[in-house]
C-alpha positions as CSV (number, residue, x, y, z in Angstrom):
1,M,-9.2,287.8,60.4
2,E,-9.0,285.7,57.3
3,T,-10.9,288.3,55.2
4,Q,-8.3,290.8,56.1
5,A,-5.3,288.7,55.1
6,L,-4.2,289.4,51.5
7,D,-2.3,287.1,49.1
8,F,0.6,289.6,49.3
9,P,3.2,288.9,50.5
10,K,3.4,285.3,49.3
11,I,4.6,283.2,52.2
12,N,5.4,279.5,52.3
13,A,6.4,277.6,55.4
14,V,7.9,274.1,55.4
15,L,8.2,271.8,58.4
16,R,10.3,268.7,57.9
17,T,10.6,265.5,59.9
18,N,14.4,265.9,60.4
19,G,14.0,268.9,62.6
20,T,14.5,271.6,60.0
21,G,12.2,274.1,58.3
22,E,12.1,276.9,55.8
23,V,10.1,280.1,55.5
24,T,10.0,281.8,52.0
25,I,8.6,285.3,51.9
26,N,8.2,286.7,48.4
27,G,10.9,284.5,47.0
28,T,13.4,285.1,49.9
29,S,14.2,281.9,51.7
30,H,15.0,281.7,55.4
31,A,16.4,278.2,56.4
32,I,15.7,277.2,60.0
33,E,17.6,274.6,62.1
34,A,16.8,274.2,65.7
35,A,17.0,271.7,68.6
36,D,13.5,270.3,68.1
37,E,10.3,270.8,66.2
38,A,8.8,273.3,68.6
39,A,11.9,275.5,68.3
40,V,11.7,275.3,64.4
41,L,8.0,276.3,64.6
42,G,8.8,279.2,67.1
43,E,11.4,280.6,64.8
44,A,9.1,280.3,61.7
45,L,6.3,282.1,63.5
46,R,8.6,284.8,64.6
47,L,9.7,285.5,61.0
48,I,6.1,285.4,59.8
49,S,4.6,287.6,62.6
50,E,7.4,290.2,62.1
51,T,6.3,290.5,58.4
52,A,2.7,290.8,59.6
53,A,3.7,293.5,62.1
54,Q,5.5,295.5,59.4
55,L,2.4,295.4,57.2
56,G,0.1,296.1,60.2
57,R,-2.3,293.3,59.3
58,P,-2.6,289.5,59.3
59,V,-0.9,287.5,56.5
60,R,-1.8,284.3,54.8
61,V,0.7,281.4,55.0
62,S,0.9,278.2,52.9
63,T,2.1,275.4,55.0
64,T,3.7,272.1,54.0
65,D,4.6,269.2,56.2
66,P,4.8,265.4,55.8
67,D,1.0,265.1,56.3
68,G,0.1,267.5,53.5
69,Q,-0.5,271.2,52.7
70,G,-2.8,273.9,54.1
71,L,-3.3,277.5,54.9
72,I,-3.1,279.4,58.1
73,I,-3.5,283.1,59.1
74,V,-0.9,284.7,61.3
75,S,-1.6,288.1,63.0
76,P,1.0,290.7,63.8
77,D,1.0,289.5,67.5
78,G,1.6,285.9,66.5
79,V,-1.9,284.6,66.9
80,V,-2.6,281.7,64.5
81,S,-5.9,280.6,63.0
82,E,-6.9,278.1,60.3
83,A,-7.7,279.5,56.9
84,A,-8.8,276.3,55.0
85,P,-8.8,272.5,55.5
86,I,-5.6,270.7,54.9
87,K,-5.3,268.8,51.6
88,P,-3.4,265.6,51.5
89,T,-0.1,265.8,49.7
90,P,-0.4,264.0,46.3
91,K,3.1,262.5,46.8
92,R,2.0,261.0,50.2
93,E,-1.1,259.6,48.5
94,Q,1.0,257.9,45.9
95,D,3.6,256.5,48.2
96,T,1.1,255.0,50.6
97,L,-1.6,253.9,48.3
98,T,-4.3,251.4,49.4
99,V,-6.4,250.3,46.4
100,T,-9.6,248.5,47.3
101,A,-11.4,246.3,44.8
102,T,-14.9,245.1,44.9
103,P,-15.2,242.9,48.0
104,S,-17.3,239.7,48.3
105,P,-20.4,239.7,50.5
106,G,-19.8,240.4,54.1
107,I,-16.7,242.6,53.5
108,A,-17.2,246.3,53.8
109,K,-16.4,248.3,50.6
110,A,-13.8,251.0,51.2
111,T,-13.9,252.6,47.8
112,T,-15.9,255.8,47.2
113,T,-18.7,255.6,44.7
114,A,-19.8,258.7,42.9
115,A,-23.5,259.6,43.4
116,P,-25.6,259.4,40.3
117,T,-26.4,262.8,38.6
118,P,-30.0,263.8,39.5
119,T,-32.3,264.2,36.5
120,P,-33.7,267.7,36.2
121,A,-37.4,268.0,36.9
122,S,-38.1,269.6,33.5
123,A,-36.4,266.8,31.5
124,P,-38.9,264.2,30.0
125,D,-38.5,260.7,31.2
126,A,-39.5,258.0,28.7
127,S,-38.8,255.1,31.0
128,P,-41.6,253.6,33.1
129,A,-42.0,255.1,36.5
130,K,-40.1,253.2,39.2
131,E,-41.2,252.8,42.7
132,V,-38.8,254.6,45.0
133,P,-38.6,253.0,48.5
134,A,-39.5,255.4,51.3
135,R,-36.5,256.5,53.4
136,P,-36.9,255.8,57.1
137,T,-37.6,258.9,59.2
138,D,-35.5,260.0,62.0
139,P,-36.7,258.8,65.4
140,A,-39.0,261.2,67.2
141,P,-37.5,263.3,69.9
142,V,-38.2,262.3,73.5
143,T,-40.9,264.5,75.0
144,F,-41.7,264.8,78.7
145,G,-45.3,265.7,79.5
146,A,-48.3,265.7,77.3
147,A,-47.9,264.5,73.7
148,V,-47.7,267.2,71.1
149,T,-49.2,266.9,67.6
150,D,-47.6,268.8,64.8
151,S,-50.4,269.8,62.5
152,A,-47.9,270.4,59.7
153,Q,-46.8,266.8,59.8
154,G,-49.6,264.8,61.5
155,P,-53.4,264.5,60.9
156,A,-55.5,267.6,61.0
157,P,-57.1,268.3,64.3
158,G,-60.6,266.9,64.5
159,S,-60.0,264.3,61.8
160,T,-60.8,260.6,62.3
161,A,-57.1,259.7,62.3
162,A,-56.4,262.3,65.0
163,A,-59.3,261.1,67.1
164,E,-58.2,257.5,66.9
165,A,-54.4,258.1,67.5
166,P,-53.8,257.6,71.2
167,A,-51.5,259.9,73.0
168,T,-48.3,258.0,73.8
169,R,-45.1,258.6,75.7
170,R,-41.8,256.9,75.1
171,S,-40.2,254.9,77.8
172,L,-37.3,256.4,79.8
173,K,-35.4,253.3,79.0
174,D,-35.2,254.5,75.4
175,T,-33.1,257.6,76.1
176,S,-30.1,258.7,78.1
177,F,-28.4,262.0,78.9
178,L,-25.0,260.3,79.2
179,I,-24.5,259.7,75.5
180,S,-22.6,262.4,73.7
181,A,-20.4,262.7,70.6
182,P,-16.8,261.9,71.2
183,V,-14.5,264.9,71.4
184,L,-12.0,265.1,68.5
185,Q,-8.5,265.1,69.8
186,P,-6.4,268.0,68.5
187,A,-3.7,267.4,65.9
188,T,-0.4,265.9,67.0
189,R,1.5,265.8,63.7
190,G,3.2,268.3,61.4
191,W,2.4,272.1,61.5
192,R,-1.0,271.4,63.0
193,G,0.4,269.3,65.8
194,A,3.2,271.7,66.6
195,L,0.7,274.6,66.7
196,S,-1.6,272.6,69.0
197,R,1.3,272.0,71.4
198,L,1.9,275.8,71.5
199,G,-1.7,276.4,72.6
200,F,-3.3,277.0,69.2
201,R,-5.8,274.1,69.0
202,M,-5.9,272.7,65.5
203,D,-7.9,269.9,64.1
204,P,-6.0,266.9,62.7
205,S,-5.3,266.7,59.0
206,P,-7.0,264.1,56.8
207,E,-3.8,262.1,56.8
208,E,-3.7,262.1,60.5
209,L,-7.3,261.1,60.7
210,A,-6.7,258.3,58.3
211,Q,-3.7,257.1,60.4
212,R,-5.9,257.2,63.6
213,E,-8.5,255.1,61.8
214,D,-5.9,252.5,60.8
215,I,-4.6,252.4,64.3
216,R,-8.2,251.9,65.6
217,T,-8.7,249.0,63.1
218,V,-5.5,247.1,64.1
219,S,-6.1,247.7,67.8
220,Q,-9.4,245.7,67.9
221,H,-9.9,242.4,69.5
222,W,-12.0,239.8,67.5
223,P,-13.9,237.0,69.1
224,G,-11.9,233.8,68.6
225,P,-8.4,233.4,67.1
226,R,-7.5,234.6,63.6
227,T,-5.0,233.0,61.3
228,V,-3.2,234.9,58.5
229,A,-1.3,233.1,55.8
230,V,1.4,234.9,53.8
231,V,2.0,233.1,50.5
232,N,3.8,233.4,47.2
233,R,5.2,230.6,45.1
234,K,8.4,232.5,44.3
235,G,11.3,232.9,46.7
236,G,12.5,236.5,47.4
237,A,8.9,237.9,47.2
238,N,9.2,239.5,50.7
239,K,7.2,236.8,52.5
240,T,9.3,236.8,55.7
241,P,9.5,240.6,56.1
242,T,5.8,240.8,55.6
243,V,5.2,238.2,58.3
244,V,7.4,240.1,60.7
245,M,5.9,243.5,60.0
246,L,2.3,242.3,60.2
247,S,3.0,240.5,63.5
248,A,4.8,243.5,65.0
249,I,2.0,246.0,64.1
250,L,-0.8,243.7,65.2
251,A,0.9,242.9,68.5
252,R,2.0,246.4,69.3
253,Y,-1.3,248.1,68.7
254,S,-3.8,245.4,69.8
255,G,-1.9,244.0,72.7
256,A,-3.2,240.6,71.6
257,A,-1.0,237.5,72.0
258,T,0.5,237.2,68.5
259,V,2.8,234.5,67.1
260,A,4.6,234.3,63.7
261,W,4.9,230.7,62.6
262,D,7.4,229.5,60.0
263,N,5.4,226.8,58.2
264,N,8.2,226.2,55.6
265,E,8.6,222.7,54.3
266,S,12.4,223.2,54.5
267,Q,14.5,225.4,56.6
268,G,12.7,228.8,56.7
269,T,14.3,232.2,57.1
270,L,12.0,233.6,59.7
271,G,14.3,232.5,62.5
272,W,17.2,234.2,60.8
273,R,15.5,237.5,60.6
274,T,14.2,237.7,64.2
275,E,15.5,237.5,67.7
276,K,16.5,234.1,69.2
277,G,15.4,233.1,72.7
278,G,17.3,231.1,75.3
279,H,16.6,227.7,73.6
280,D,16.8,226.0,70.2
281,N,13.2,224.6,70.1
282,S,11.2,224.6,66.9
283,V,7.8,223.6,65.7
284,L,8.8,219.9,65.9
285,D,9.4,220.3,69.6
286,L,6.1,222.0,70.1
287,I,4.4,219.1,68.2
288,D,6.1,216.5,70.4
289,S,4.9,218.3,73.5
290,S,1.4,219.1,72.3
291,Q,-0.3,216.7,74.6
292,A,1.1,218.4,77.7
293,L,0.5,221.9,76.2
294,L,-3.1,221.0,75.6
295,S,-3.8,219.4,78.9
296,P,-6.2,221.2,81.3
297,S,-3.4,221.7,83.8
298,A,-1.1,223.5,81.3
299,Q,-0.3,227.1,82.1
300,A,0.0,230.0,79.6
301,A,3.7,230.6,80.4
302,E,4.7,227.1,79.3
303,I,4.5,228.1,75.6
304,A,7.7,230.2,76.2
305,Q,9.7,227.0,76.1
306,F,9.0,226.6,72.3
307,V,8.7,230.2,70.9
308,H,11.2,233.0,70.7
309,H,9.9,236.3,72.0
310,Q,10.6,239.6,70.2
311,T,11.4,242.0,72.9
312,S,10.7,245.3,71.1
313,D,8.0,244.2,68.7
314,K,6.0,242.2,71.3
315,F,5.3,239.0,69.3
316,D,6.6,235.5,69.5
317,V,8.2,233.4,66.7
318,L,7.7,229.7,66.2
319,R,10.7,228.6,64.1
320,S,10.9,225.8,61.5
321,D,13.2,222.9,62.1
322,E,16.8,224.2,61.5
323,N,18.6,220.8,62.0
324,E,20.9,220.5,59.0
325,E,20.9,216.7,59.3
326,G,17.2,216.3,59.7
327,D,14.9,215.4,56.9
328,H,11.5,215.5,58.6
329,E,8.7,217.2,56.6
330,V,5.8,218.5,58.5
331,T,2.6,216.7,57.6
332,A,-1.0,218.0,57.4
333,E,-1.8,216.2,60.6
334,E,1.1,217.9,62.4
335,V,-0.1,221.3,61.1
336,D,-3.4,220.6,62.7
337,I,-1.7,219.7,66.0
338,A,0.5,222.8,66.0
339,H,-2.4,225.1,65.0
340,Q,-4.6,223.6,67.8
341,V,-1.8,224.4,70.3
342,L,-1.2,227.9,69.1
343,T,-4.9,228.8,69.1
344,R,-4.9,227.8,72.7
345,Y,-2.2,230.3,73.6
346,Y,-2.6,233.1,71.0
347,R,-5.3,235.2,69.5
348,L,-3.4,236.0,66.3
349,I,-1.3,233.6,64.2
350,V,0.6,234.9,61.2
351,M,2.1,232.1,59.1
352,D,5.1,232.2,56.8
353,S,5.1,229.6,54.1
354,G,7.3,227.8,51.6
355,N,7.2,227.9,47.8
356,T,5.2,224.7,47.1
357,A,1.5,225.1,46.9
358,R,1.1,221.3,46.5
359,A,2.9,220.5,49.8
360,A,0.7,218.9,52.5
361,N,1.7,221.5,55.1
362,W,1.0,224.3,52.7
363,R,-2.5,223.1,51.8
364,R,-3.4,222.4,55.4
365,M,-2.2,225.9,56.4
366,I,-4.7,227.3,53.8
367,H,-7.5,225.2,55.5
368,H,-6.9,227.0,58.8
369,T,-6.5,230.5,57.2
370,N,-9.0,233.4,57.8
371,Q,-7.1,236.0,55.8
372,L,-4.7,235.5,52.8
373,V,-1.8,237.9,52.2
374,V,0.2,237.8,49.0
375,P,3.4,239.8,49.1
376,V,5.3,240.7,45.9
377,T,8.3,242.8,45.1
378,A,7.8,244.9,42.1
379,I,9.6,242.6,39.7
380,E,7.8,240.8,36.9
381,D,8.5,237.2,37.8
382,R,7.5,237.8,41.5
383,A,4.3,239.4,40.3
384,E,3.6,236.5,37.9
385,A,4.2,234.0,40.7
386,A,1.8,235.9,43.0
387,R,-0.8,235.8,40.2
388,L,-0.4,232.0,39.7
389,T,-0.6,231.5,43.5
390,L,-4.0,233.3,43.5
391,Q,-5.1,231.5,40.4
392,T,-4.3,228.1,41.9
393,L,-6.4,228.8,45.0
394,E,-9.2,230.2,42.9
395,S,-9.3,227.1,40.8
396,R,-9.8,224.9,43.8
397,G,-13.1,226.6,44.7
398,G,-14.8,226.8,48.1
399,H,-12.8,228.2,50.9
400,D,-9.6,228.5,48.9
401,A,-11.3,230.5,46.2
402,E,-12.9,232.8,48.8
403,L,-9.5,233.5,50.3
404,A,-8.1,234.4,46.9
405,R,-11.0,236.8,46.2
406,N,-10.6,238.5,49.6
407,A,-6.8,238.5,49.5
408,V,-4.6,241.5,50.4
409,V,-1.7,242.0,48.0
410,I,1.3,243.9,49.3
411,V,3.6,245.4,46.6
412,S,7.1,246.4,47.8
413,E,9.4,248.5,45.6
414,S,12.3,246.5,44.1
415,T,15.6,246.7,46.0
416,D,17.4,246.1,42.7
417,A,16.1,249.4,41.3
418,K,17.2,251.2,44.4
419,R,20.8,250.2,44.5
420,S,22.0,253.1,42.2
421,M,19.7,255.5,44.0
422,S,19.6,257.6,40.8
423,G,16.5,259.7,40.1
424,D,15.6,257.6,37.0
425,A,15.9,254.4,39.0
426,L,13.7,255.6,41.8
427,K,11.0,256.7,39.4
428,R,11.1,253.4,37.6
429,A,10.8,251.5,40.9
430,K,7.7,253.5,41.8
431,D,6.2,253.3,38.4
432,E,6.7,249.5,38.3
433,A,5.2,249.1,41.8
434,R,2.2,251.2,40.7
435,R,1.7,249.2,37.5
436,I,1.8,245.9,39.4
437,A,-0.6,247.2,42.1
438,D,-3.0,248.4,39.5
439,G,-2.9,245.0,37.8
440,F,-3.9,243.2,41.0
441,A,-6.5,245.7,42.2
442,P,-9.6,244.3,40.2
443,H,-9.0,240.8,41.4
444,V,-8.5,241.0,45.2
445,R,-10.0,242.9,48.1
446,A,-7.1,245.3,48.7
447,V,-3.7,246.3,47.4
448,V,-1.1,248.3,49.4
449,R,2.2,249.7,48.1
450,I,5.3,249.8,50.4
451,P,8.3,252.1,49.7
452,Y,11.8,250.7,49.7
453,D,13.5,250.7,53.1
454,P,17.1,249.4,53.6
455,A,16.1,248.2,57.1
456,L,14.1,245.4,55.5
457,V,16.9,244.1,53.2
458,N,19.3,242.2,55.5
459,G,19.6,241.2,59.1
460,P,17.1,241.2,61.9
461,I,13.9,243.1,61.2
462,R,12.7,245.7,63.7
463,Y,9.7,248.0,63.3
464,D,11.5,250.9,65.0
465,A,14.3,250.7,62.5
466,L,12.0,251.6,59.6
467,Q,11.7,255.1,58.1
468,P,8.5,256.9,59.1
469,A,7.0,256.6,55.6
470,T,7.6,252.9,55.6
471,Q,6.1,252.5,59.1
472,R,3.0,254.3,57.8
473,A,2.7,252.1,54.8
474,W,2.9,248.9,56.8
475,L,0.3,250.3,59.2
476,A,-2.0,250.7,56.2
477,A,-1.2,247.2,55.1
478,A,-1.9,245.7,58.6
479,A,-5.2,247.7,58.7
480,A,-6.2,246.2,55.3
481,V,-5.5,242.8,56.6
482,A,-7.4,243.4,59.9
483,R,-10.5,244.5,58.0
484,G,-10.8,241.0,56.6
485,F,-11.1,239.5,60.1
């Protein structure tokens, strides 16, 4: 069918996330508005198949949706087939960019390395011959019955080696008929997902496959608790929104008990940006009750007296002390106590922090940290503060330096540049975010860029309130963090 489809007429079909679409045939645009995505797709296919029927042959259609671009073939009777693999949209790749730098030992490298160019056989090689290690051969197939010798691969019949080699059989314990490759689920997003729902099975796009892999990564359960510290010396660097977003995604997808802990040396803002439970308890109350919470007779539900549950995002919040008349500063020993309690009740701990890297509670938080996250808004002084934070940890050596080298930097577009919403301001915001991300990339394990979203600026933060592109970017950020566990 594909070979019969010609490039004339030129047909472009667009499917948007807001329930609208557009089909352009030889420059004539047909706007589509319908009740849902399926209705938009049905109308688009009707227009395209009518054109194919008029020509008496299939037509080729260029498709565009939020996941990317591709080609499909539509026959006169409306049958759809795939013409070529979908390519990711360059804009999508830029807006949700994950830059992975060289990891330290033990961390999987996510970047792609180009294979060396092979040397032609005819080219002279002046360098000494190098020994090339033999590649392991594939395991032999399981054979039932007498052993079979392949003369093309094994010793010649009648040779000494053939006479000495005993006929062997593999054990039945080494094989199984119940192991098969997993079936790839059909596409669920964009044009491909809509076509699959109409009965035309389409494979997922590269973007959808990448999203599935990120979901798989954040959905895992790791042996033992994991602690994430979100740090930046500068206020207004997006620490609290980062804590909320990472906690929400890890809790939603993994189902693991997750707590966001405000380890601020003064009154933190985590409690202001999240839901409040039916009490006023904070980390100080939890520390005071630690002996009871750590006793063998304590039950899991008792922790609810001290944390504030987030009903939609499925994680808990341990607030800092909000007593305006109080002057208590959490000590290193108290951080140890609170961390011991939380690891008893939670698998994942995401810690907010203050702005003083010399504070006792800040340094003790780092001692308990498994993965460091450094958020930064795309403004020069915030970026410089992030760099100094990493530099301070690196200079301390040992565990602190290892955290800095394996850190995840999350660069959010500046809200200041977005206020005018002019085209130039938007471009500058993206360019600045890209410049800062590129600057951090050689020094840390991963860098992720986050687009601007008004739902993160003020008031309580909810994952469901974010725009789809922002949700996708935060999922990529959480997956980058989870890969460090």
